[in-house]
N, C-alpha and C positions, 0 to 999 in steps of 0.2 A: 538090347537098346544101345544105340550109339549115342554118345555124349561127347559134345565138343565144349571144352573150357578155355575161355581167352583170358588173359592177363594172369596166369598163375606164375607164381615165382619159380623160376628154373631149379634154383637151388633146393626149396623145399621140395619140389616135385623129384628131384634127383634122390634127396634123402629118404623121401617116403617111399620109392622103389627100391632102395637098397634095403631099408628096413623089411619091406615085404618079402624080399628074396631071403634075407636072414631068417625070416619066421616060416619060410616055405610056402608062401601063399602067392597065389597069381595078383597081378595089379587090382583086378576088379573085385577080388575077394578081400583083400586089404582094404580098398576103399568101401566096400560095403560095411566091414567091421568098424571102420573110422566113423562113417555115418551113422551106424547104429549107436556106438558109443556117445556120439556128440547129441543124438536125438534123447538118448536115455540119461544124460548127465542131468543131475538136479542143478537147475540154476541159481539156487542158493549159495551154492559152493563156488560160483564164479566171481571173481574180483572184478568189477569193472574199472575201466581206466581212470575214472573220477575217484573210486575208492582208492585205487593204487596210488594215485597221486597226492589225495588228501592224507593217506597212511604216512607216506615218506614226508610230506610237509611237517605233519604234527611230530613226527619222531625227530625231525632235524630243526625244529623251530628255534630252540635255543642255541644251537650250534650256528645256524644261520645269522641270529642277531649279533653274535659275537664276531663271526667272519667276514659278513658281507653287508653291514650295514650300509644304508643309503644307495647299494647296487640294487639293480632288477634281477631277480634270479627266475629261472624257468625251470619247473619240474614237469616232467611229461614221461610217459612210458615207464611209470613207477620209479623214477631216479632223477637226481639232481641234473640238469643237462648243461647249466653254467650259470656265471654271474657276469653281468654286463654293466657299463657305465651309463648308458642312456636306454630310453624305450625304443627308440629306432634301431639301435644295434640288437636288442632282445627280440624286436619283432622280425628282424631279418632273419635271426636265427630260427624263430618258429617256423616262417616261411620256408627256410631250407631243409627242414627235418624231412627225411625219407624213411619209410613211408610216411605220409601225410598222418600226422597224429590227430585223434578225434578229441582229445581233451588235454589242456595243459593247464599249469597255474602259473601266473606270471605276476609277480609282487615286487614291489619296492620294499626292501628289508628296514623295518624300522618306521616305516611311514604309513604303509598300508593297514597296519594293525589300529591306527587311530581311528578308521572309519568303521561303521557298524557291520559291513560285510566284506568278504574276500572277493577278489576278481577272480574268475576263471574264464578260461578261453575254451569255446567247444568249437570244432572243426569246422572250417568255412566261413565263419563270422570274420575272421582276419583277412580273408581274401577280398571282401567288399571295398 
């Protein structure tokens, strides 16, 4: 079967091919092995973007209060992206992240805790 894949990250493909060669596999064999592993992997062990971001936020909550009180912080891709003076500055940073993030936490440190919920950004909603 012939398969055409568009918009594949060239660097990831290069690394994948190199690893296949190191393991003594042809590209189609390595791809079949990767597909099999992915299909058989138990989803309960996968951490979602939201889980990773929430885990980081909870772990850093105290430090954030001391260091960034009054600033807007962004947590995405399981790490602190940065602290910003304004919502507009933070929004611009979110839009500029590549590849496009699917989930991020944007919070004004020391202020958002007063509300009953936390605000999270799910990819695409900021584009509107």
